[in-house]
C-alpha positions as CSV (number, residue, x, y, z in Angstrom):
1,M,0.0,-0.1,0.1
2,K,2.8,2.3,0.8
3,K,4.0,2.1,-2.7
4,I,0.7,2.7,-4.1
5,I,0.2,5.9,-2.0
6,T,3.7,7.1,-2.8
7,E,3.3,6.8,-6.6
8,K,0.0,8.6,-6.4
9,L,1.5,11.6,-4.3
10,E,4.6,12.1,-6.0
11,S,2.7,14.2,-8.6
12,I,2.3,17.0,-6.2
13,I,6.1,17.5,-5.6
14,G,7.2,20.7,-7.1
15,T,3.7,22.0,-7.2
16,S,3.2,25.6,-6.2
17,F,-0.1,27.3,-5.2
18,N,-1.2,30.8,-4.0
19,T,-1.5,30.7,-0.3
20,K,-2.0,34.7,-0.1
21,G,-3.9,35.5,3.3
22,L,-3.3,32.0,4.7
23,Q,-1.6,31.6,8.2
24,Q,0.7,28.3,8.6
25,R,-2.3,26.2,9.6
26,G,-4.3,27.2,6.6
27,V,-1.6,26.3,4.4
28,A,-1.3,23.0,6.2
29,D,-4.9,22.3,5.9
30,L,-4.9,23.1,2.2
31,I,-1.8,20.9,1.5
32,E,-3.4,17.9,3.7
33,Q,-6.7,18.2,1.8
34,K,-4.8,18.0,-1.5
35,A,-3.2,15.0,-0.6
36,T,-6.3,13.4,0.8
37,D,-8.2,14.0,-2.4
38,L,-5.4,12.5,-4.4
39,I,-5.6,9.3,-2.1
40,L,-9.4,9.2,-2.4
41,E,-8.8,8.8,-6.2
42,L,-7.4,5.2,-5.5
43,K,-10.9,4.0,-5.1
44,S,-11.3,1.1,-7.4
45,E,-13.2,-2.3,-7.5
46,H,-10.6,-3.7,-4.9
47,I,-9.9,-0.5,-2.8
48,I,-12.2,1.1,-0.5
49,T,-11.4,4.6,0.2
50,E,-13.1,6.8,3.0
51,K,-12.3,10.1,4.4
52,A,-11.9,10.4,8.3
53,T,-15.2,10.1,10.2
54,S,-14.6,12.8,12.7
55,R,-11.9,15.5,13.5
56,R,-10.7,13.3,16.3
57,S,-10.0,10.3,14.0
58,I,-6.6,8.9,13.9
59,E,-6.5,9.3,10.1
60,D,-7.3,11.9,7.6
61,V,-8.2,9.1,5.1
62,Q,-8.5,5.4,5.2
63,I,-8.1,2.6,2.7
64,K,-9.7,-1.0,2.9
65,Q,-8.1,-3.7,0.9
66,N,-8.2,-7.6,1.3
67,N,-9.4,-7.4,4.8
68,Q,-6.6,-5.0,5.7
69,L,-7.3,-1.6,7.2
70,Y,-4.9,1.4,6.4
71,K,-5.3,4.5,8.5
72,I,-3.4,7.3,6.7
73,D,-2.4,10.3,8.7
74,I,-1.1,13.2,6.8
75,K,1.4,15.7,8.3
76,S,2.6,18.7,6.6
77,H,5.9,20.6,7.6
78,E,7.1,24.1,6.7
79,S,10.8,23.3,6.0
80,T,11.9,26.8,6.9
81,S,10.5,26.6,10.5
82,D,12.9,27.0,13.3
83,F,11.6,24.0,15.1
84,S,8.9,21.5,14.8
85,M,7.9,18.5,17.1
86,P,4.6,17.2,15.6
87,N,2.3,15.1,17.5
88,L,1.8,11.8,15.7
89,I,-0.7,9.6,17.8
90,S,-1.6,8.8,21.5
91,I,0.3,5.7,22.4
92,D,-2.7,4.4,24.0
93,R,-4.7,4.7,20.7
94,L,-1.7,3.2,18.5
95,K,-1.7,0.2,21.1
96,K,-5.4,-0.4,20.6
97,L,-5.1,0.0,16.8
98,Y,-2.3,-2.4,16.5
99,I,-3.9,-5.1,18.6
100,N,-5.4,-6.1,15.4
101,E,-2.7,-7.3,12.9
102,N,-4.8,-6.2,10.0
103,N,-4.9,-2.7,11.0
104,H,-1.9,-0.3,9.7
105,L,-1.0,3.1,10.4
106,I,0.8,5.2,7.5
107,Y,2.3,8.4,7.6
108,V,2.4,10.8,4.9
109,F,5.1,13.5,5.6
110,I,4.8,16.6,3.1
111,S,7.5,19.3,3.4
112,Y,6.9,22.6,1.7
113,S,8.2,26.1,1.7
114,T,6.4,29.5,1.4
115,T,7.9,32.7,-0.1
116,N,5.5,35.6,-0.1
117,S,2.1,34.4,-1.2
118,S,3.5,31.1,-2.9
119,T,3.8,27.8,-1.3
120,T,5.9,25.0,-3.0
121,I,5.7,21.1,-2.1
122,E,9.2,20.0,-1.9
123,T,9.1,16.3,-0.6
124,V,6.5,13.4,0.2
125,K,7.6,10.7,2.1
126,V,5.3,7.7,3.1
127,C,6.0,4.9,5.8
128,Y,4.2,2.7,8.1
129,V,4.6,4.0,11.9
130,E,6.8,1.1,12.7
131,N,9.3,2.2,10.1
132,L,10.1,5.5,12.0
133,D,13.3,4.9,13.7
134,W,13.2,5.4,17.3
135,S,16.1,7.5,17.5
136,I,13.7,10.2,16.0
137,L,10.7,9.6,18.3
138,A,9.8,10.5,21.7
139,I,6.9,9.7,24.1
140,Q,5.8,13.1,25.8
141,N,3.4,14.2,28.5
142,L,0.1,14.7,26.8
143,G,-2.9,12.5,28.0
144,K,-1.8,8.9,28.4
145,G,1.5,9.8,26.5
146,Q,1.9,11.1,22.9
147,L,4.3,9.8,20.2
148,Q,6.0,12.7,18.6
149,I,8.9,13.2,16.3
150,K,11.7,15.1,18.2
151,N,12.6,17.6,15.5
152,M,10.9,17.5,12.1
153,N,13.7,19.8,10.8
154,N,16.1,16.9,11.1
155,K,16.7,14.1,8.7
156,L,13.5,11.6,8.8
157,I,15.3,8.3,9.6
158,L,13.5,5.4,8.6
159,N,14.1,1.6,9.5
160,E,12.9,-0.7,6.9
161,N,14.8,-3.6,8.6
162,V,12.5,-3.8,11.6
163,N,9.4,-5.8,11.9
164,R,6.2,-4.7,13.2
165,E,6.4,-6.9,16.3
166,E,9.9,-5.5,17.2
167,W,8.8,-2.1,16.9
168,V,5.7,-2.5,18.9
169,E,7.9,-4.3,21.6
170,T,10.2,-1.1,21.5
171,L,7.0,1.0,21.8
172,R,6.0,-1.0,24.9
173,T,9.3,-0.6,26.6
174,N,9.3,3.0,26.0
175,A,6.0,3.5,27.3
176,L,6.7,1.6,30.4
177,D,9.9,3.8,30.9
178,Y,7.7,7.0,30.1
179,Y,5.2,6.1,32.8
180,T,7.8,5.2,35.3
181,K,9.4,8.8,34.9
182,L,5.9,10.3,35.0
183,I,5.2,8.6,38.3
184,T,8.6,9.8,39.7
185,K,7.9,13.3,38.5
186,I,4.5,13.3,40.2
187,E,5.7,11.8,43.3
188,K,8.2,14.7,43.4
189,L,5.3,17.1,42.7
190,R,3.3,15.6,45.5
191,K,6.0,16.0,47.9
192,E,6.2,19.7,47.3
193,W,2.7,20.1,48.6
């Protein structure tokens, strides 16, 4: 599925469009909608495509094919920004999604630059969550723990050699470490009162 999505979205690399009057979030929404529309075009006799069912959905668009469910989350990034630490997904929601081996989470990372009123799409990278190398990931204190990319301005390191089970086991280990540190932090805060 990754290859099919990549091939579909490569057509927008180098595309420029007018974004006069739009703030960063407006530009991001426009780019993410363009990518969503292209992915929806993959619909065929064997591929079912659907838009997200709500604003809180994990995905922007999903694909069903051969009893497999692919939730696709599109993340845009202004390449000229000073710092960017995008939220990916709650570790609790990811754990629940990945209980079923037929469920998959795919990220589409789109980098763009804006000059004056023109925005140009520079790169598109498509990967399964389990291909994101742990060296670029962090679990941060938001809700039950939020998986984030440490700094989107750095190179996106992918690891195609790790399998899903290994990656999920590392997620489990990192989640337990995160919760242990959180308990220690909360205990310290309690003592201050």
